[in-house]
C-alpha positions in Angstrom: -19.3 -36.8 -81.8 -22.5 -36.7 -79.9 -23.7 -33.2 -78.8 -24.7 -32.9 -75.2 -28.3 -32.4 -74.1 -29.1 -29.2 -72.1 -28.8 -29.6 -68.4 -30.8 -26.5 -67.4 -34.2 -25.1 -68.2 -33.0 -21.5 -67.4 -32.5 -19.7 -70.7 -29.3 -18.0 -69.6 -27.7 -21.2 -68.4 -28.9 -23.1 -71.5 -27.3 -20.4 -73.7 -24.0 -20.7 -71.8 -24.1 -24.5 -71.9 -24.7 -24.3 -75.7 -21.8 -21.9 -76.2 -19.4 -24.2 -74.3 -20.6 -27.3 -76.2 -20.4 -25.6 -79.6 -16.9 -24.3 -78.9 -15.8 -27.7 -78.0 -17.4 -29.2 -81.1 -15.7 -26.5 -83.3 -12.3 -27.0 -81.7 -12.6 -30.7 -82.5 -13.5 -30.0 -86.1 -10.6 -27.4 -86.4 -8.1 -29.9 -84.9 -9.3 -32.7 -87.4 -9.0 -30.2 -90.3 -5.6 -29.2 -89.2 -4.5 -32.8 -89.1 -5.7 -33.1 -92.7 -3.6 -30.1 -93.7 -6.0 -27.2 -93.5 -5.0 -24.0 -91.9 -7.0 -22.7 -88.8 -7.8 -19.5 -90.6 -9.1 -21.3 -93.7 -11.2 -23.6 -91.6 -12.7 -20.6 -89.5 -13.5 -18.7 -92.7 -15.3 -21.7 -94.2 -17.1 -22.3 -90.9 -18.3 -18.7 -90.9 -19.6 -18.9 -94.4 -21.2 -22.3 -93.7 -22.9 -20.9 -90.6 -24.3 -18.0 -92.6 -25.6 -20.3 -95.3 -27.3 -22.5 -92.7 -28.7 -19.4 -91.0 -30.1 -18.2 -94.3 -31.7 -21.6 -95.0 -33.1 -21.7 -91.5 -34.6 -18.2 -92.0 -36.2 -19.3 -95.3 -37.6 -22.6 -93.9 -37.3 -22.8 -90.0 -38.9 -26.3 -89.9 -38.1 -28.3 -92.9 -39.6 -31.4 -91.3 -43.0 -30.0 -91.9 -42.3 -29.8 -95.7 -43.9 -32.5 -98.0 -41.7 -35.4 -98.8 -39.6 -34.9 -101.9 -41.5 -37.7 -103.7 -44.7 -35.6 -103.6 -43.0 -32.6 -105.2 -41.6 -34.7 -108.0 -45.1 -36.2 -108.6 -46.6 -32.7 -108.7 -44.2 -31.8 -111.5 -44.9 -34.7 -113.7 -46.8 -33.7 -116.8 -45.8 -30.0 -116.5 -43.0 -30.1 -119.0 -40.2 -30.9 -116.5 -37.7 -33.7 -117.2 -36.0 -35.7 -114.6 -32.9 -37.9 -114.8 
């Protein structure tokens, strides 16, 4: 499901647009989960926990695209006693 692009540059309107789009996306996820046999309460609880986890990850590293590639991190570890599968 594609997420819509913002239509406004005004921060208040953008915020409202995003809330509407996010609610629509979440309603679709809940409906899909319900069809698969999950209860709405279960899905909402899992979503809240997942959102908190993502929020924590974003706080720790707000722009992971700026991180060095994983390959570089692995190469830096070689010869320092670490073993990789």
